[in-house]
C-alpha positions in Angstrom: -1.2 9.3 -12.4 0.3 5.7 -10.3 3.5 6.3 -9.0 6.2 3.4 -10.3 9.1 1.9 -8.8 11.3 4.0 -11.8 9.4 6.9 -10.2 10.2 6.3 -6.6 14.1 5.4 -7.7 14.1 8.9 -10.0 12.7 10.9 -6.5 15.2 9.5 -4.2 17.9 10.2 -6.7 17.0 13.8 -7.4 16.3 14.4 -3.0 19.2 12.3 -2.0 21.7 12.8 -4.5 22.6 9.1 -5.4 23.4 7.1 -8.1 20.3 5.9 -10.0 21.8 2.4 -9.4 22.2 2.8 -5.6 18.8 5.1 -5.3 17.0 1.9 -6.7 18.9 -0.7 -4.7 17.5 1.3 -1.7 14.0 1.2 -3.4 13.8 -2.3 -3.8 15.1 -3.2 -0.7 12.5 -0.9 1.4 10.0 -3.0 -0.2 11.4 -6.1 0.3 12.0 -5.3 3.9 8.1 -4.3 4.5 7.3 -7.6 2.2 9.6 -9.9 4.7 7.7 -8.0 7.6 4.4 -8.6 6.5 5.2 -12.3 5.7 6.6 -12.8 9.4 4.9 -10.6 11.6 1.4 -9.2 9.9 1.4 -6.2 10.8 3.5 -2.8 9.6 3.3 0.6 11.4 4.5 3.4 9.4 4.4 6.5 11.8 2.7 9.8 10.1 1.5 7.3 6.9 -0.4 4.4 8.0 -0.8 0.8 9.1 -0.3 -2.4 6.9 -2.4 -5.5 8.1 -2.5 -9.2 7.1 -6.0 -10.4 7.5 -7.1 -14.1 6.9 -10.5 -14.6 4.8 -12.3 -17.6 5.2 -13.5 -19.5 2.2 -16.9 -18.3 0.8 -19.0 -19.3 -1.8 -18.8 -17.0 -4.8 -20.4 -16.7 -8.4 -18.0 -16.9 -11.9 -19.5 -13.8 -13.4 -19.4 -14.9 -17.1 -21.1 -18.0 -16.3 -22.7 -17.5 -13.4 -21.5 -20.9 -12.0 -21.2 -21.2 -8.4 -17.5 -22.0 -7.2 -16.2 -22.1 -3.5 -13.4 -19.0 -3.2 -11.0 -20.9 -1.3 -9.3 -18.8 1.9 -6.5 -16.8 1.9 -4.7 -13.9 3.4 -5.1 -10.2 2.4 -3.7 -6.9 3.0 -5.4 -4.1 4.6 -4.1 -0.5 4.8 -5.5 2.4 7.5 -4.4 5.7 6.7 -3.1 7.7 9.7 -4.2 10.8 10.6 -1.3 13.0 9.9 -1.9 10.9 6.0 -5.7 11.7 5.7 -5.3 15.5 6.7 -2.9 16.2 4.6 -4.6 14.9 2.1 -7.8 16.9 2.5 -6.3 19.9 3.7 -7.9 21.9 0.9 -11.3 20.8 2.0 -13.3 22.0 5.2 -16.0 20.4 6.5 -16.7 18.1 3.3 -16.7 20.8 1.1 -13.9 22.6 -1.2 -12.5 25.1 0.6 -12.5 28.3 -1.3 
């Protein structure tokens, strides 16, 4: 199941008790700030959640899977996410030593 902006808005509304429009505004503002900071500095650190970093990828040779034709994939920027140890531990708390706990 995917978590959408509407889902986040509903969760903010229920947790904080704000009207839906105001909750939606806060969610949109948060994502706007994240986007601005990624464009400006290239690094976003959210303590207890993880780090977003913007990396540059160089141009490379690729292949069109439908035609098999060789193409050049231009250079671009990509966003990488590295989860924090706290997030990983929370996600994997039901597992012990690589196996599901009983």
